[in-house]
RODO-2510 file (C-alpha; in nm, 4 decimals, decimal comma):
residues 277
     n   res          X          Y          Z
     1     m    -2,1958   -13,2237     5,4996
     2     l    -2,4109   -13,3619     5,2075
     3     a    -2,4764   -13,6977     5,3528
     4     r    -2,6072   -13,4327     5,6728
     5     g    -2,8614   -13,2737     5,3943
     6     y    -2,6860   -12,9520     5,3457
     7     a    -2,6717   -12,7809     5,0021
     8     i    -2,3442   -12,7233     4,8828
     9     v    -2,1481   -12,5438     4,5961
    10     v    -1,7770   -12,4966     4,5893
    11     t    -1,6379   -12,2434     4,4032
    12     d    -1,2611   -12,1977     4,1724
    13     g    -1,1093   -11,9291     4,2156
    14     v    -1,0651   -11,6169     3,9435
    15     g    -0,8610   -11,7876     3,6276
    16     m    -0,8549   -12,1661     3,7907
    17     g    -0,8601   -12,4102     3,5696
    18     n    -0,7361   -12,2632     3,3073
    19     h    -0,3618   -12,4706     3,1484
    20     g    -0,2057   -12,1477     2,9428
    21     p    -0,0678   -11,7584     3,0486
    22     q    -0,3443   -11,6582     3,2428
    23     s    -0,2724   -11,8118     3,5912
    24     p    -0,5418   -11,8038     3,8708
    25     q    -0,5468   -11,4977     4,0779
    26     w    -0,4561   -11,6933     4,3258
    27     l    -0,4306   -11,5352     4,7713
    28     n    -0,5594   -11,2336     4,5913
    29     r    -0,7950   -11,0977     4,8565
    30     e    -1,1124   -10,9644     4,7039
    31     a    -1,0719   -11,2082     4,4302
    32     a    -1,1142   -11,4900     4,6442
    33     g    -1,4078   -11,3454     4,8629
    34     t    -1,6429   -11,2045     4,5928
    35     a    -1,5798   -11,5538     4,4112
    36     m    -1,7369   -11,7031     4,6860
    37     l    -2,0179   -11,4225     4,7178
    38     d    -2,0533   -11,5001     4,3640
    39     a    -2,1336   -11,8060     4,4131
    40     a    -2,3123   -11,8461     4,6572
    41     r    -2,5659   -11,5620     4,4913
    42     a    -2,5726   -11,8163     4,2169
    43     a    -2,6485   -12,1037     4,4510
    44     m    -2,9881   -11,9229     4,6250
    45     k    -3,0713   -11,8684     4,2564
    46     l    -3,0851   -12,2331     4,1305
    47     p    -3,4180   -12,3308     3,9788
    48     d    -3,5699   -12,6083     4,0593
    49     t    -3,4009   -12,6611     4,4283
    50     s    -3,5539   -12,6483     4,7832
    51     l    -3,2993   -12,3734     4,8606
    52     d    -3,4821   -12,0739     4,9957
    53     p    -3,3377   -11,7952     4,8340
    54     h    -3,2967   -11,5222     5,2204
    55     g    -3,2156   -11,8594     5,3562
    56     p    -2,8942   -11,9298     5,5778
    57     v    -2,5170   -11,9368     5,4723
    58     a    -2,2499   -12,0003     5,5834
    59     m    -1,8711   -11,9913     5,4456
    60     w    -1,6127   -12,2731     5,5010
    61     g    -1,2220   -12,2988     5,3729
    62     y    -0,9186   -12,4373     5,4020
    63     a    -0,5708   -12,2774     5,3462
    64     s    -0,5786   -12,0563     5,0616
    65     g    -0,9646   -12,1547     5,0738
    66     g    -0,9935   -12,0182     5,4132
    67     q    -0,8268   -11,6738     5,3024
    68     a    -1,1162   -11,6938     5,1028
    69     s    -1,3941   -11,7494     5,3277
    70     l    -1,2654   -11,5123     5,6147
    71     s    -1,2426   -11,2513     5,2933
    72     a    -1,6051   -11,3030     5,1778
    73     a    -1,7636   -11,2300     5,5571
    74     e    -1,4986   -10,8974     5,5377
    75     l    -1,6438   -10,8052     5,1786
    76     a    -2,0066   -10,9070     5,2509
    77     s    -2,1323   -10,6685     5,3793
    78     t    -2,0348   -10,4449     5,1188
    79     y    -2,0484   -10,6852     4,8557
    80     a    -2,3176   -10,8880     4,9249
    81     p    -2,5920   -10,7097     5,1435
    82     e    -2,8775   -10,8965     5,0776
    83     l    -2,6715   -11,2943     5,1620
    84     n    -2,8105   -11,3917     5,5064
    85     i    -2,4827   -11,5005     5,6201
    86     v    -2,5050   -11,7237     5,9886
    87     g    -2,1402   -11,7776     6,0168
    88     t    -1,8107   -11,8465     5,8285
    89     f    -1,5472   -12,1115     5,8943
    90     a    -1,1936   -12,1453     5,8389
    91     d    -0,9067   -12,3876     5,8311
    92     a    -0,5726   -12,2978     5,9038
    93     p    -0,6340   -11,9648     5,6706
    94     v    -0,3913   -11,7799     5,4755
    95     t    -0,4396   -11,4354     5,6661
    96     d    -0,1131   -11,2665     5,5796
    97     v     0,0389   -11,3474     5,2923
    98     v     0,4473   -11,1545     5,3874
    99     e     0,4355   -11,4168     5,7117
   100     a     0,3922   -11,7455     5,5025
   101     i     0,6807   -11,6761     5,2680
   102     p     0,9516   -11,7853     5,5230
   103     g     0,7581   -12,1220     5,5206
   104     i     0,7772   -12,1926     5,1831
   105     d     1,1705   -12,1880     5,1672
   106     g     1,2828   -12,5823     5,1974
   107     n     0,9027   -12,6770     5,2346
   108     f     0,7959   -13,0352     4,9951
   109     l     0,5182   -12,7515     4,8759
   110     a     0,8251   -12,5049     4,8422
   111     v     0,6243   -12,4597     4,4614
   112     l     0,3723   -12,2849     4,6345
   113     a     0,6208   -11,9596     4,5136
   114     g     0,5490   -12,0260     4,1433
   115     y     0,1619   -12,0545     4,2058
   116     l     0,2151   -11,6738     4,4339
   117     l     0,4029   -11,5273     4,1488
   118     r     0,1392   -11,6585     3,8870
   119     g    -0,1405   -11,5358     4,0798
   120     i     0,0292   -11,1643     4,1943
   121     i     0,1231   -11,1711     3,7764
   122     a    -0,2826   -11,2591     3,7164
   123     a    -0,3739   -10,9796     3,9097
   124     y    -0,1389   -10,7298     3,8603
   125     p    -0,0187   -10,7618     3,5020
   126     q     0,2010   -10,4368     3,5334
   127     t     0,4552   -10,6905     3,7388
   128     e     0,5573   -10,9419     3,5212
   129     e     0,8185   -10,7855     3,3943
   130     p     0,9196   -10,7003     3,7478
   131     i     0,9403   -11,0404     3,8815
   132     r     1,1233   -11,1902     3,5691
   133     a     1,4265   -10,9423     3,6197
   134     v     1,4831   -11,1094     3,9349
   135     l     1,4247   -11,4157     3,8822
   136     t     1,7250   -11,6784     3,7916
   137     p     1,7377   -11,9463     3,4543
   138     r     1,6225   -12,2031     3,7453
   139     g     1,3288   -11,9416     3,8633
   140     l     1,1694   -11,8781     3,5111
   141     q     1,1703   -12,2125     3,4728
   142     m     0,9847   -12,2594     3,7892
   143     l     0,7603   -11,9988     3,6979
   144     d     0,6773   -12,1049     3,3860
   145     w     0,6246   -12,4820     3,4200
   146     s     0,4351   -12,3937     3,7999
   147     g     0,1798   -12,2643     3,5600
   148     h     0,1038   -12,6295     3,4514
   149     t     0,0686   -12,8423     3,7760
   150     c    -0,1104   -12,9495     3,9866
   151     l     0,0021   -12,9482     4,3593
   152     l     0,0702   -13,2697     4,3487
   153     q     0,3296   -13,2845     4,0769
   154     g     0,4708   -12,9123     4,1336
   155     g     0,5400   -13,0763     4,5228
   156     v     0,7469   -13,3686     4,3104
   157     d     0,8760   -13,1237     4,0667
   158     y     1,0218   -12,9206     4,3614
   159     a     1,0210   -13,0570     4,6676
   160     f     1,2238   -12,8649     4,9314
   161     r     1,3893   -12,6467     4,7233
   162     h     1,4988   -12,3074     4,8676
   163     l     1,3902   -11,9609     4,7157
   164     e     1,7299   -11,8258     4,7235
   165     f     1,8175   -12,0714     4,4165
   166     w     1,5224   -11,8714     4,2278
   167     f     1,5683   -11,5292     4,2284
   168     n     1,8925   -11,3043     4,1594
   169     t     1,8014   -11,0768     4,4469
   170     d     1,7145   -11,1447     4,8152
   171     p     1,3520   -11,2183     4,8230
   172     s     1,3041   -11,0535     5,1857
   173     a     1,4379   -10,7226     5,0739
   174     l     1,2350   -10,7360     4,7634
   175     i     0,8764   -10,8123     4,9170
   176     s     0,9738   -10,5380     5,2340
   177     h     0,9884   -10,2666     4,9261
   178     d     0,6842   -10,1657     4,6952
   179     p     0,5350   -10,2358     4,4527
   180     f     0,5233   -10,6039     4,6284
   181     k     0,5250   -10,4434     4,9780
   182     s     0,1482   -10,2897     4,9212
   183     l     0,0561   -10,4808     4,7004
   184     l     0,1096   -10,8123     4,9361
   185     a    -0,0178   -10,5695     5,2529
   186     a    -0,3541   -10,5660     5,0535
   187     q    -0,4261   -10,9439     5,0652
   188     r    -0,4109   -10,9251     5,4344
   189     v    -0,7424   -11,0478     5,6333
   190     g    -0,8163   -10,8997     5,9201
   191     n    -0,8525   -10,5492     5,8367
   192     i    -1,2450   -10,5137     5,8173
   193     k    -1,5409   -10,6184     6,0731
   194     p    -1,6567   -10,9744     5,9524
   195     k    -2,0021   -11,0213     5,8642
   196     g    -2,1558   -11,2824     6,0932
   197     p    -2,0019   -11,5396     6,3319
   198     v    -1,6633   -11,6444     6,2627
   199     y    -1,4805   -11,9631     6,3534
   200     i    -1,0392   -11,9752     6,3041
   201     s    -0,9264   -12,3701     6,3535
   202     h    -0,5008   -12,3425     6,3334
   203     n    -0,2473   -12,6123     6,4118
   204     r     0,0075   -12,4151     6,6712
   205     w     0,3197   -12,5497     6,4927
   206     d     0,1609   -12,5667     6,1167
   207     p     0,5204   -12,5858     5,9322
   208     l     0,3186   -12,3725     5,6057
   209     i     0,0661   -12,1536     5,6921
   210     p     0,1860   -11,8732     5,9956
   211     y    -0,0886   -12,0357     6,3466
   212     q     0,0014   -11,6308     6,4486
   213     a    -0,0761   -11,4241     6,1826
   214     a    -0,4348   -11,5961     6,1564
   215     r    -0,3899   -11,5752     6,5416
   216     q    -0,3751   -11,1864     6,4916
   217     t    -0,6564   -11,1841     6,2866
   218     a    -0,8900   -11,3132     6,5152
   219     q    -0,7643   -11,0668     6,7755
   220     d    -0,8035   -10,8271     6,5452
   221     w    -1,1345   -10,8526     6,4783
   222     c    -1,2191   -10,9106     6,8310
   223     a    -1,0432   -10,5789     6,9098
   224     m    -1,3676   -10,4748     6,6029
   225     g    -1,6465   -10,6099     6,7920
   226     a    -1,6713   -10,8884     6,5934
   227     d    -1,7947   -11,2580     6,7399
   228     v    -1,4588   -11,4873     6,7352
   229     e    -1,3993   -11,8600     6,7994
   230     f    -1,0365   -11,9465     6,7751
   231     w    -0,9784   -12,2887     6,8310
   232     t    -0,5467   -12,3934     6,8422
   233     n    -0,5441   -12,7301     6,7744
   234     e    -0,2482   -12,9206     6,9851
   235     q    -0,0743   -13,2004     6,7684
   236     p     0,2712   -13,1647     6,8195
   237     p     0,5227   -13,1336     6,5277
   238     l     0,6094   -13,3661     6,3045
   239     f     0,8624   -13,4200     5,9837
   240     n     0,7509   -13,0482     5,9639
   241     k     0,8553   -13,0101     5,5563
   242     t     0,6325   -13,1878     5,4963
   243     d     0,3351   -13,0432     5,6294
   244     i     0,1945   -13,3161     5,8751
   245     n     0,0389   -12,9686     6,0648
   246     n    -0,1299   -12,8473     5,8291
   247     l    -0,2645   -13,1458     5,6364
   248     l    -0,4000   -13,3055     5,9243
   249     q    -0,5678   -13,0727     6,1237
   250     p    -0,8597   -13,0233     5,8496
   251     y    -0,9642   -13,4163     5,9480
   252     v    -0,8465   -13,4294     6,2810
   253     d    -1,0787   -13,1208     6,3748
   254     g    -1,3492   -13,2303     6,1060
   255     e    -1,6482   -13,2950     6,3391
   256     r    -1,5776   -13,0156     6,5207
   257     s    -1,5695   -12,8120     6,2234
   258     m    -1,8881   -12,9311     6,1186
   259     a    -2,0569   -12,9162     6,4247
   260     w    -2,0072   -12,5440     6,4922
   261     v    -2,1175   -12,4748     6,1509
   262     a    -2,4518   -12,6776     6,1643
   263     d    -2,5159   -12,4974     6,4962
   264     r    -2,4908   -12,1996     6,3128
   265     f    -2,7542   -12,3341     6,0746
   266     n    -3,0075   -12,4598     6,4028
   267     g    -2,9777   -12,0575     6,5130
   268     l    -2,7540   -12,2111     6,9168
   269     p    -2,5662   -11,9614     7,0475
   270     t    -2,2100   -11,8491     6,9958
   271     t    -1,9574   -11,9311     7,1943
   272     p    -1,6999   -11,6361     7,1100
   273     n    -1,3717   -11,6922     7,2869
   274     c    -1,1578   -11,3110     7,2308
   275     e    -1,0451   -11,3197     7,5736
   276     q    -0,8529   -11,6564     7,5731
   277     i    -0,7163   -11,5463     7,2096
***
């Protein structure tokens, strides 16, 4: 996109990059969306650029970044109404955290369980004691060590681990009761009509981030009258617990997604497909 002449701003989530007791508010919907909108605001105010302060803005994210971009589209009307948002794109977005948890079990990226727990603690500090109370010694080690690892290192350290050995209670029962039920439900994307057109791309057989949850978000937005295009990548499943269908899809459909964003900047008509989702 840079080579094609676009100005790009990339934001970390709230708390990202800090290796210490305070972890990122990972998969917190509001923190992710507002951080992206604030990044766009900051970019538009930079001195000595060719950017029009009132010019078009598009948002783009993959996986947890997809949650951020879609959340930003939901929050834009109230949080950043001055931004001229012409479109929002998300690859394999995490639109429902609860639906994504089973995919973490036994996955190469099982360390995501630690990132999620640390994200909940960072956003809701009152949950730290209850979370630590339901972890086994192995679970506590994973929770603490995951605060010091990148995704690749975490994958190597905890590849294909199962959640049951990290908890001294049934994890599914834990998230089906408050406070965790309500906290996780608050992270769902799809309850507020987004600002501007939205394009979502997802592999049908994604083993890590549920396809059906993203599709449901698109359907819910369509019911609100939003301008939504949903693209299904049909690459067949391959070595599912290694997440190939999740990791390859953004590259396979990369040109298509860049073209969609370019069309929004160029003011071309959208092609919503709500009736086919």
